[in-house]
C-alpha positions as CSV (number, residue, x, y, z in Angstrom):
1,M,10.5,7.3,-7.7
2,T,9.2,9.0,-11.1
3,S,12.7,8.5,-12.7
4,I,12.7,4.9,-11.6
5,F,9.3,4.1,-13.1
6,Q,10.1,5.8,-16.1
7,G,13.2,3.8,-16.5
8,C,11.0,0.4,-16.3
9,R,8.4,1.9,-18.7
10,S,9.9,3.2,-22.0
11,E,6.8,4.5,-23.2
12,L,6.8,7.2,-20.4
13,K,10.6,8.1,-21.0
14,D,9.9,11.7,-21.8
15,V,6.4,12.0,-20.3
16,N,5.6,14.6,-17.8
17,P,4.5,12.6,-14.6
18,E,1.3,14.8,-14.6
19,D,0.5,13.6,-18.1
20,Y,0.8,9.8,-17.3
21,P,-2.2,7.7,-18.6
22,D,-4.4,6.9,-15.6
23,I,-3.4,3.3,-15.5
24,H,0.2,4.1,-15.0
25,K,-0.8,6.5,-12.1
26,M,-2.9,3.8,-10.6
27,A,0.1,1.4,-11.0
28,I,2.4,3.7,-9.4
29,L,-0.1,4.0,-6.5
30,A,-0.8,0.5,-6.1
31,D,3.0,0.0,-5.6
32,I,3.7,2.8,-3.1
33,A,0.2,3.6,-1.6
34,P,-2.4,0.8,-2.1
35,Y,-4.4,2.1,1.0
36,S,-4.7,5.6,-0.1
37,R,-7.5,7.8,-1.1
38,E,-5.7,8.5,-4.5
39,Y,-5.3,4.9,-5.2
40,N,-8.9,4.3,-4.6
41,T,-9.8,7.3,-6.9
42,F,-7.8,6.0,-9.7
43,R,-9.0,2.5,-9.1
44,Q,-12.6,3.8,-9.8
45,K,-11.7,6.0,-12.6
46,V,-9.5,3.4,-14.6
47,G,-12.5,0.7,-13.8
48,K,-14.9,2.8,-15.6
49,E,-12.4,3.5,-18.4
50,A,-11.6,-0.2,-18.9
51,Q,-15.3,-1.2,-19.5
52,G,-15.3,-2.3,-23.2
53,N,-11.5,-2.1,-23.5
54,T,-10.2,-5.5,-23.1
55,E,-6.4,-4.5,-23.1
56,L,-7.1,-1.8,-20.3
57,E,-9.2,-4.3,-18.5
58,I,-6.5,-7.1,-18.5
59,E,-3.9,-4.5,-17.2
60,Y,-6.4,-3.3,-14.7
61,Q,-7.0,-6.7,-13.1
62,R,-3.4,-7.4,-12.9
63,I,-2.9,-4.4,-10.7
64,L,-5.8,-5.2,-8.4
65,D,-4.6,-8.7,-8.1
66,R,-1.1,-7.4,-7.3
67,V,-2.7,-5.0,-4.5
68,R,-4.8,-8.0,-3.3
69,Q,-1.8,-10.0,-2.8
70,T,0.1,-7.1,-0.9
71,K,-2.9,-6.7,1.3
72,D,-3.2,-10.3,2.0
73,S,0.6,-10.4,2.9
74,V,0.4,-7.8,5.3
75,V,0.2,-9.0,9.0
76,R,-3.0,-7.8,10.5
77,M,-2.7,-5.9,13.7
78,E,-6.0,-7.3,15.1
79,N,-4.3,-10.9,14.8
80,C,-1.4,-9.7,16.7
81,R,-3.2,-8.3,20.1
82,F,-1.3,-9.0,23.2
83,T,-3.7,-11.0,25.4
84,A,-1.5,-12.3,28.2
85,P,-2.6,-11.2,31.6
86,V,-1.0,-7.9,32.8
87,D,-0.2,-6.8,36.3
88,E,-1.4,-3.2,37.4
89,I,1.0,-0.9,39.3
90,E,0.0,1.7,41.3
91,G,1.8,4.7,43.2
92,T,4.9,6.7,42.6
93,V,8.1,5.5,41.7
94,A,11.1,6.6,44.1
95,S,14.0,5.0,42.1
96,V,14.5,2.4,39.5
97,S,17.2,-0.4,39.0
98,P,18.0,-3.1,36.5
99,A,15.8,-6.3,36.9
100,A,17.5,-9.0,38.9
101,S,18.5,-11.9,36.7
102,P,16.4,-15.0,37.0
């Protein structure tokens, strides 16, 4: 993943990933782990760094918008609950055979 990101960002070509600027670390985490604790840590850190820095604030907002769009596009599990009635079965099973065709 790191080499892919470096290929997309020429300014990071020979930079050790541990030394990436926080905004780049946030961007990587936004793409691969937007729900992670690490992403939220960098989001808060970069948000503070961006105050008073217009260029950084613009990039920060772009990343936040991208994450928001990703999160909005995810199908929410609570919207997919199975609500049809179910039959309860009790007892033990002596044998199993394929269901008859309707």
